[in-house]
N, C-alpha and C positions, 0 to 999 in steps of 0.2 A: 347195484356197483354205480352204474351208468348214472342214475341221477345224481348219486355221493360225487362225482365228478363232474358232473355240472354246474351244480350249487359250486365244488369248491372254483371252478374255474372262475363265476362271475363274482362269488365274494372276490378272487385277486386280482379279478378285471376292475370292483370299484372299491380295491384299495390304490388300485395304479390312477386309479380317475381323480381319485382323493387326496393325492401326492399332488397329481399337478397342478388340480385347484390350490391347491396352499400355495407351491411355488410360485401360481401366476397372481397370488394374491398378496403373497409378499414383494413381489416385485413389481406390485403395480404401488401395494403401500410407499417402498423404497421410491419409486420414482415421485411419487405424489411430496414425499419429504423434501425430495432435492425441488422439487418446484418453485413449494413454498420457500424452501432457503433460498433460491435464489432470487424469488420476485419480494421478498420480503427484505434480501441481505441480512449479513449479521455482522457487528462487531469485532474488532481487534481482540483477543485472548486477554489484552490485558486492559483492555479499556471498560473503565467505569460503568460504560451504558451497555451492555448486551446484546441487545436489540435498537435498531434505528428506531428513531424518532423525528417527533418535528420540535426544534427549539421553543420553549417560554419566551424566551429573551431574545432581542436582534442580536446574531453573536457579532463578536469583537474584531472576529480577524474569518479565511476561511468560508466567506461569506455565498462561494457554491453552495454550501452546505446547510441554510437557513431554511429552508421546505425539508428537510430529513436527510438526517445523516446520523452521526453516532459523539457532536461534540454539541456539550450547550458553551453560553458564553464564558462562563468560568473556564475550559480547557482551552479554548481558539485565545485565549488572554495570555494563557502560559504559550501555547505555538510561535503567537505572534514576539513575544519574546524571546525565547530562542533564534524566532527567525531571526531581530531585528542583531541579538548578539552577534549572531551569525555570519552575515551578513550586510558591510554599507546597503541602507536604502541605494544611495544615488549610485550603486550599482544595479540596476531597475532590472534589465535582462536576467544575472544570474537572479538577484533577490526574487522575482517573479519565479522562477524553476524553483528554489529550492523552498519559496514559500506551497509551488503547489507539491509539492512531494510530502510537504510538511504537515502541511491541510489535507492529504492522503488517511492516514485516520478520522477524518471526520468523516469520510465516504462510508455509504451504507453496506457498503459492501467491501471493507475493511482485511474484515478476516479472510478475504477471498489472496490477499497480495499481499499479507503480514506474517510471517514464520517466528513464532513465539510470541516473543517482545515486540513492542508496536517499531522499535529502531532499525527490527528486522524486517526490513522492507525487501519487495524483491521488486525490482526494474524489469520494464520490457526494453527487449534491445536498442532498440530507438533514439528510447527516452533517456536511458544510460546515456551512450554517447555523448546526448543533449545537453545534456548535467555536465559533465566532463567539459566538454568543448565551449563552453558557453561561459562555464566560471575556474578553468583553467589560468594559472597566470594573473589574478585576482586575488588580493591576501583577504583570511577567513580566520576570524575569531576560536582560537584552542585556548581559554584563560587568557593568558597576559602576553602574548607570542602568537604572532600571525603563522598561519602554515597557507600552502599553498596545493592543490587536488595532483597537477604534475610534479611535483617536488620528486629527485634522482632522475628526472627524463621520464621517470611511469607517464607508461599510452595510455588513450581511451580505453585498449581492447585490456589492457591490464587492470585497469582501476575497477573495469566492468564483470572484471571476470568471475567473483563471487555475490556480485547484486543483481546479477539478474536471473529471470525461470520465466517460460513459454507463457502464453498466452492461453484459457486466460487469469492464470495466478501469476500476475504481474501488474504493476499497476505504468498505468502510463499518461501522463498530463502535458501541460503548456511546453511548445519546442520553441524556439527563439527562433529567429529566423538573424537576427544581428546581434553583434557583439557589445558589451561595454569600452568600447577604446580606452575613455579618460581613468578607466580604474584597473588598465592592464598592469603588469608590475612586471616584464619578460625576467628581470634580473633579480625576483624575488629578496628586496632586500627594503621593501616598504613597510612604510609604519604602518598599522592601525588607527579607524579614526580613536577618539578616545570614547567615543558614547558603545563599546567594544567589552562584554562584561561575561565573568563568567564562563564555567564549563560544554560548550556543548557542541555533539558531533555531530559531520556530516551524514 
């Protein structure tokens, strides 16, 4: 009887040990998977390229991702067209900040800060404030009519309220130190350059 009890205890101990080992193995596999995903990156959900790669041709735009990213030449051409239609290139600081975040879909880590569709990018708080403060009072294109980020006396905090997330699940890009004085239209009654076209959302 005593021997049976000893055998039972040994079997139980072995089962517990096996469970512990399996748990540790599963945890190690999860951590390993997270490591490789973080190292290799992952493209946004609806990007035509699921994993980052080195473009075969020179990118037409978003040159920061020439060596490795989620965009090919064709995709960067469409991004450039969207930015050109939205912001007058003469407004260099606003143009640069919009271009930077539009190009974020080319980042090898774009899945980290794109929620669902690529248009649903999540900004880091300071970067979101920079976008607003750089581009407010500058006429932007939405169809044939201009619009302004601060229409209706909207504040930066209000505009950013549903567009931000915490690190590392947010994008932070170029933050200008100056505004485009020549492009400002505080009265919000300025006309857009004729080059603006189509419908693009900020």
